[in-house]
C-alpha positions as CSV (number, residue, x, y, z in Angstrom):
1,M,-19.5,-9.8,7.7
2,S,-20.5,-12.8,5.5
3,G,-21.2,-12.7,1.7
4,E,-19.0,-12.8,-1.3
5,I,-17.3,-9.7,-2.6
6,R,-19.0,-8.7,-5.8
7,S,-16.8,-8.8,-9.0
8,M,-17.1,-6.7,-12.2
9,D,-18.4,-9.8,-14.0
10,A,-21.7,-9.3,-12.2
11,L,-22.2,-5.8,-13.6
12,S,-24.0,-4.5,-16.6
13,M,-22.1,-1.5,-17.8
14,K,-23.1,-0.9,-21.5
15,G,-24.5,2.6,-21.9
16,R,-24.4,3.3,-18.1
17,R,-22.5,5.8,-16.0
18,V,-19.9,3.9,-14.0
19,F,-18.2,5.6,-11.1
20,I,-14.8,4.0,-10.5
21,R,-13.1,5.0,-7.3
22,V,-9.4,4.7,-8.3
23,D,-6.3,5.5,-6.4
24,F,-4.6,8.2,-8.4
25,N,-2.7,9.6,-5.4
26,V,0.5,9.8,-7.4
27,P,3.6,11.9,-6.9
28,L,3.8,15.0,-9.1
29,D,7.0,16.9,-10.1
30,G,6.6,20.3,-11.7
31,G,3.0,19.5,-12.5
32,K,3.8,16.2,-14.2
33,V,3.3,12.6,-13.0
34,A,6.5,11.4,-11.5
35,D,5.5,7.8,-10.8
36,D,2.7,6.2,-12.7
37,T,2.6,2.9,-10.8
38,R,-0.9,3.5,-9.3
39,I,-2.3,4.7,-12.7
40,Q,-0.9,1.6,-14.4
41,G,-2.5,-0.5,-11.6
42,A,-5.9,0.9,-12.4
43,L,-5.7,0.4,-16.2
44,P,-7.0,-3.2,-16.4
45,T,-10.2,-2.2,-14.6
46,I,-10.6,1.0,-16.7
47,K,-10.0,-0.9,-19.9
48,R,-12.5,-3.6,-19.0
49,A,-15.2,-1.1,-18.2
50,L,-14.5,0.8,-21.5
51,E,-14.6,-2.5,-23.5
52,E,-18.0,-3.2,-22.1
53,G,-19.3,0.2,-23.2
54,G,-19.3,1.9,-19.8
55,R,-19.4,5.7,-19.5
56,L,-16.7,6.2,-16.9
57,I,-16.5,8.7,-14.1
58,L,-13.1,8.4,-12.3
59,G,-12.9,9.7,-8.7
60,S,-9.7,9.9,-6.6
61,H,-7.9,12.0,-4.0
62,L,-4.5,13.4,-4.4
63,G,-2.4,14.4,-1.4
64,R,-3.9,16.0,1.7
65,P,-5.6,19.3,0.8
66,K,-7.7,19.1,4.0
67,G,-10.9,20.4,2.4
68,E,-9.2,23.3,0.6
69,R,-8.9,23.8,-3.2
70,V,-5.1,23.5,-3.6
71,P,-4.0,24.1,-7.3
72,G,-0.9,22.0,-6.9
73,L,-3.0,19.0,-5.9
74,S,-5.3,19.1,-8.9
75,L,-5.9,15.8,-10.8
76,A,-5.6,17.7,-14.1
77,P,-2.0,16.4,-14.8
78,V,-3.2,12.9,-14.0
79,A,-6.1,13.2,-16.5
80,E,-3.7,14.4,-19.1
81,Y,-1.4,11.5,-18.4
82,L,-4.2,9.0,-18.5
83,S,-5.3,10.3,-21.9
84,K,-1.9,9.5,-23.3
85,L,-2.1,5.9,-21.9
86,L,-5.5,5.5,-23.6
87,P,-5.1,6.7,-27.2
88,G,-8.4,7.1,-29.0
89,V,-10.4,7.4,-25.8
90,K,-11.9,10.8,-25.0
91,V,-10.8,11.8,-21.5
92,T,-12.3,15.0,-20.0
93,M,-11.2,16.8,-16.8
94,A,-14.0,18.1,-14.7
95,E,-13.5,21.4,-12.8
96,D,-15.1,20.0,-9.7
97,C,-16.3,16.7,-8.3
98,V,-19.9,17.6,-7.4
99,G,-22.4,20.2,-8.5
100,D,-24.7,20.9,-11.5
101,A,-21.9,21.5,-14.0
102,V,-20.3,18.1,-13.1
103,R,-23.6,16.3,-13.3
104,A,-24.2,17.8,-16.7
105,Q,-20.8,16.6,-17.9
106,A,-21.5,13.1,-16.5
107,E,-24.9,12.9,-18.2
108,A,-23.3,14.0,-21.5
109,L,-20.8,11.1,-21.5
110,Q,-21.1,8.6,-24.4
111,D,-20.1,4.9,-24.3
112,G,-16.4,4.5,-24.0
113,E,-15.7,8.0,-22.7
114,I,-14.1,9.1,-19.4
115,L,-14.7,12.0,-17.1
116,V,-12.0,12.5,-14.4
117,L,-13.4,14.3,-11.4
118,E,-11.4,16.9,-9.5
119,N,-9.7,15.9,-6.2
120,L,-12.3,14.5,-3.9
121,R,-10.4,15.8,-0.8
122,F,-10.9,19.4,-1.9
123,Y,-14.0,18.8,0.2
124,K,-13.7,18.0,3.9
125,E,-16.9,16.1,3.6
126,E,-15.1,13.4,1.7
127,T,-12.8,12.3,4.6
128,A,-15.7,13.0,7.1
129,G,-17.8,10.4,5.3
130,D,-20.6,13.0,4.9
131,P,-23.8,11.4,3.7
132,D,-25.0,14.5,1.7
133,F,-21.6,14.6,-0.1
134,A,-21.9,10.8,-0.8
135,Q,-25.4,11.4,-2.2
136,Q,-24.1,14.1,-4.6
137,L,-21.5,11.7,-5.8
138,A,-24.1,8.9,-6.2
139,S,-26.3,11.2,-8.3
140,L,-23.5,11.1,-11.0
141,C,-23.7,7.3,-11.6
142,E,-25.7,4.1,-12.0
143,V,-22.9,1.6,-11.3
144,Y,-20.0,1.8,-8.7
145,I,-16.7,0.0,-8.8
146,S,-14.0,0.3,-6.2
147,D,-10.4,-0.2,-7.3
148,A,-8.7,1.9,-4.6
149,F,-7.3,-0.7,-2.2
150,G,-4.8,1.9,-0.8
151,T,-7.7,3.8,0.9
152,A,-10.1,0.8,1.5
153,H,-9.4,1.1,5.2
154,R,-11.0,4.5,5.3
155,A,-14.8,5.1,5.8
156,H,-14.7,8.1,3.4
157,A,-17.7,9.2,1.4
158,S,-16.5,7.9,-1.9
159,L,-15.5,4.6,-0.4
160,K,-18.4,3.7,1.9
161,G,-21.2,6.2,1.7
162,L,-21.4,6.3,-2.1
163,P,-21.5,2.5,-2.7
164,E,-24.1,2.1,-0.1
165,L,-26.4,4.3,-2.3
166,V,-25.7,2.4,-5.5
167,S,-27.3,-1.1,-5.8
168,E,-24.9,-2.3,-8.5
169,R,-21.5,-2.2,-7.0
170,A,-18.4,-4.3,-7.2
171,A,-14.6,-4.6,-6.7
172,G,-12.3,-3.7,-9.6
173,L,-9.7,-6.1,-10.9
174,L,-6.9,-4.5,-8.9
175,L,-8.9,-4.6,-5.6
176,Q,-9.8,-8.3,-6.3
177,K,-6.2,-9.2,-6.9
178,E,-5.2,-7.5,-3.6
179,I,-7.9,-9.4,-1.7
180,E,-6.9,-12.7,-3.3
181,C,-3.1,-12.4,-2.9
182,L,-3.1,-10.9,0.6
183,G,-5.7,-13.5,1.5
184,R,-3.1,-16.2,0.5
185,V,-0.7,-15.0,3.2
186,V,-3.3,-14.8,6.0
187,G,-4.8,-18.3,5.7
188,E,-3.2,-21.7,5.6
189,V,0.0,-21.4,3.6
190,P,2.9,-23.6,2.4
191,R,5.7,-23.6,4.9
192,P,8.2,-22.4,5.9
193,Y,6.4,-19.0,6.1
194,V,8.8,-16.1,6.5
195,A,7.9,-12.5,7.2
196,I,10.3,-9.6,6.7
197,L,9.3,-6.5,8.7
198,G,11.2,-3.2,8.5
199,G,10.6,0.5,8.5
200,A,11.0,3.1,11.2
201,K,8.7,2.3,14.0
202,V,7.6,-0.8,16.1
203,S,4.4,1.2,17.0
204,D,3.3,1.2,13.3
205,K,3.5,-2.6,13.2
206,I,2.3,-3.8,16.6
207,G,-1.0,-5.2,15.2
208,V,0.6,-7.0,12.2
209,I,3.4,-8.5,14.4
210,E,0.9,-9.9,16.8
211,A,-1.2,-11.3,14.0
212,L,1.8,-12.8,12.3
213,L,3.0,-14.5,15.5
214,A,0.0,-16.9,15.1
215,K,0.8,-17.7,11.4
216,V,4.5,-17.5,10.6
217,D,7.6,-19.6,11.3
218,T,10.2,-16.8,11.2
219,I,10.1,-13.0,11.4
220,L,13.2,-11.1,10.1
221,I,13.3,-7.6,11.5
222,G,15.3,-4.8,10.0
223,G,15.2,-1.1,9.6
224,A,15.1,1.4,12.5
225,M,12.5,-0.8,14.2
226,A,15.2,-3.5,14.6
227,N,17.1,-1.0,16.8
228,T,14.2,-0.9,19.3
229,F,14.2,-4.7,19.5
230,L,18.0,-4.8,19.9
231,A,17.9,-2.1,22.6
232,A,15.2,-4.1,24.4
233,Q,17.8,-6.9,24.7
234,G,20.4,-4.5,26.1
235,A,22.3,-3.6,22.9
236,K,24.2,-0.3,22.8
237,L,23.0,1.4,19.7
238,G,24.9,4.7,20.0
239,A,22.8,7.6,18.6
240,S,20.6,5.3,16.4
241,K,16.9,6.1,15.9
242,L,14.8,4.0,18.2
243,E,11.6,4.1,20.3
244,T,12.7,4.2,23.9
245,D,9.0,4.2,25.1
246,R,8.4,0.9,23.2
247,L,11.2,-1.1,24.8
248,P,8.9,-3.0,27.2
249,L,6.5,-3.7,24.2
250,A,9.5,-5.1,22.2
251,R,10.4,-7.4,25.1
252,T,6.8,-8.6,25.4
253,L,6.6,-9.3,21.6
254,L,9.9,-11.3,21.8
255,E,8.5,-13.3,24.7
256,K,5.2,-14.0,22.8
257,A,7.3,-15.2,19.8
258,K,9.3,-17.5,22.0
259,E,6.1,-19.0,23.5
260,K,4.6,-19.6,20.1
261,G,7.8,-21.1,18.7
262,V,8.3,-18.3,16.2
263,A,12.0,-17.5,15.4
264,V,12.6,-13.7,15.5
265,V,15.8,-12.9,13.6
266,L,17.5,-9.5,14.4
267,P,20.5,-8.2,12.6
268,Q,23.8,-9.5,14.1
269,D,25.7,-6.6,12.5
270,V,24.8,-3.2,11.0
271,R,26.2,-0.6,8.6
272,F,26.6,2.7,10.4
273,A,27.7,6.3,9.9
274,Y,27.9,9.4,12.1
275,S,25.5,11.4,10.0
276,I,22.7,10.7,7.5
277,D,24.8,12.6,4.9
278,D,28.0,10.5,5.4
279,Q,29.2,8.7,2.4
280,E,31.6,6.5,4.4
281,V,29.9,3.5,5.8
282,Q,31.3,1.3,8.6
283,V,30.3,-2.0,9.9
284,S,29.8,-2.9,13.6
285,A,28.3,-5.7,15.7
286,A,24.7,-4.7,16.2
287,D,25.0,-4.7,20.0
288,N,27.9,-2.3,20.5
289,L,28.0,0.8,18.3
290,P,30.2,3.8,19.0
291,E,28.4,6.4,21.2
292,T,27.6,8.9,18.4
293,A,27.1,6.3,15.6
294,M,23.8,5.6,13.9
295,A,22.7,2.3,12.3
296,F,21.3,2.9,8.9
297,D,21.3,-0.6,7.4
298,I,21.7,-4.2,8.2
299,G,25.3,-5.4,8.0
300,P,26.9,-7.9,5.6
301,E,26.5,-10.9,8.0
302,A,22.8,-10.0,8.7
303,E,22.3,-9.7,5.0
304,K,23.6,-13.3,4.4
305,T,21.3,-14.6,7.2
306,F,18.3,-12.7,5.9
307,V,18.9,-13.9,2.3
308,E,19.3,-17.5,3.5
309,H,15.8,-17.4,5.2
310,V,14.2,-15.6,2.2
311,T,15.6,-18.1,-0.3
312,G,14.3,-21.0,1.7
313,A,10.8,-19.6,2.2
314,A,7.7,-21.4,0.7
315,T,5.6,-18.3,1.6
316,L,7.1,-14.8,2.0
317,L,5.6,-11.6,3.1
318,W,7.6,-8.4,3.1
319,N,6.5,-5.1,4.7
320,G,9.1,-2.4,5.3
321,P,12.7,-1.9,4.0
322,V,15.5,-3.1,6.2
323,G,17.6,0.0,5.9
324,L,17.6,3.6,4.6
325,W,17.5,2.3,1.1
326,E,16.7,5.7,-0.5
327,R,20.3,6.8,0.2
328,E,22.9,4.9,-1.8
329,P,25.4,4.2,1.0
330,F,22.6,2.5,3.0
331,S,20.7,0.6,0.2
332,A,22.8,-2.6,0.2
333,G,20.7,-4.6,2.7
334,T,17.3,-3.8,1.2
335,K,18.6,-4.4,-2.3
336,A,20.1,-7.8,-1.3
337,V,16.9,-8.9,0.4
338,A,14.8,-7.6,-2.6
339,Q,16.9,-9.6,-5.1
340,A,16.7,-12.8,-3.0
341,A,13.0,-12.4,-2.5
342,A,12.5,-11.7,-6.2
343,N,14.3,-14.9,-7.1
344,A,12.7,-17.0,-4.3
345,K,10.7,-20.1,-5.5
346,G,7.9,-19.6,-2.9
347,F,4.8,-17.4,-3.1
348,T,6.1,-13.8,-2.6
349,V,4.1,-10.8,-1.5
350,V,5.3,-7.2,-0.8
351,G,2.8,-5.5,1.5
352,G,2.8,-2.0,0.1
353,G,4.4,1.2,1.4
354,D,8.1,1.8,1.3
355,S,9.1,-1.8,0.5
356,A,6.8,-1.6,-2.6
357,A,8.6,1.6,-3.6
358,A,12.0,-0.1,-3.1
359,V,11.2,-3.1,-5.3
360,Q,9.9,-0.7,-8.0
361,A,13.0,1.4,-7.8
362,F,15.2,-1.7,-8.1
363,G,13.3,-2.8,-11.1
364,L,12.2,-6.1,-9.4
365,A,8.5,-5.6,-8.9
366,E,7.5,-7.8,-11.8
367,K,9.4,-10.8,-10.3
368,F,7.1,-10.9,-7.2
369,D,3.8,-12.7,-7.2
370,H,2.2,-9.6,-5.8
371,V,3.2,-6.1,-4.9
372,S,0.4,-4.4,-2.9
373,T,-0.7,-0.8,-3.7
374,G,-1.7,-0.2,-0.2
375,G,0.5,0.7,2.8
376,G,-1.8,1.2,5.8
377,A,-4.6,-0.8,4.1
378,A,-2.4,-3.8,3.6
379,L,-1.2,-3.7,7.2
380,E,-4.8,-3.5,8.5
381,Y,-5.9,-6.4,6.2
382,L,-2.9,-8.5,7.4
383,E,-4.0,-7.8,10.9
384,G,-7.3,-9.2,10.1
385,R,-9.2,-6.0,10.6
386,S,-12.4,-5.1,8.7
387,L,-11.9,-2.6,5.9
388,P,-15.0,-0.4,5.2
389,G,-14.2,0.0,1.5
390,I,-14.2,-3.8,1.1
391,E,-17.0,-4.8,3.4
392,V,-19.5,-2.5,1.6
393,L,-18.9,-4.6,-1.6
394,R,-20.2,-7.9,-0.1
395,T,-23.3,-9.4,-1.6
396,D,-25.2,-9.1,1.7
397,S,-24.1,-5.5,2.5
């Protein structure tokens, strides 16, 4: 679809009810916000709208309640947390997200006040993209802003149906940054262009691998998905996790890479153990593990190779950790790659998901040019697919 994506600059918000679709799908622990990364990500857009005198209605989902009202997935703790981040701003929590009572609360808002709606996914109509539900949400507002990149690949009511009903609609600051930064790694880029792909499954990354083969110079593959590629080349991986049904696909992808002149770098050694709970980590060549051993991280030699490629990259895209980084014995590889990437001189982007969580946990997120807030959405964008929640914001939509 042609047309520019509308920005907040084009909106008139003073004295008007502004629905901002945020991504407040944050982890809770004991009814408290355990990680505020996504809330912090939305703050610039929220503050801009407040400064311009908007009367804000914030809508989000939390977890997967599947159309049921689940008390443990209420957005009330998030609203309380948000109010602490915005001292002096009146933040009210609605008991629902649609209905007469909510509409009355929305209409009572004054300039610079915020109403946080209850979890949109308490209604199955949200994920179904139900037009009547979208109409009920649209009745609350006069202006619409989307800042929820993490769900922009979904044609849900609040992401597609609602903005279609509001003539004044635009992308928030976070969504604009996502589009700009991810756009910089899908077009013409400074070279060498290096991609790091990790995580558990090749099947999750087929589209992005095929898309990157037309763009990058080198792909570094780690994590459990590397096991599948290694096994496709005849390596003995012991009891390591791998997708046996994807071995032919892995061989095909390696052939395609060879045809296109793209270097695919697999770990030459791995750190392994005999159980996920083992504290003792051993190192083995990647092609010959003991029969009951499981590879959980790239090895020291692979680490050096990966770091060398990362350090020399002019453009770097990272999607997926290269080991089971959440467990200390198996975090070394991902941590070394993260530190090298954070210090790299090229343009560096982390494509959301577990790799984003890793760089946050290592305290390195601020050193990257961009850390995406979207896992699946980032992958689909990198694949070149059309995202409904973005396309609806274009000037000719």
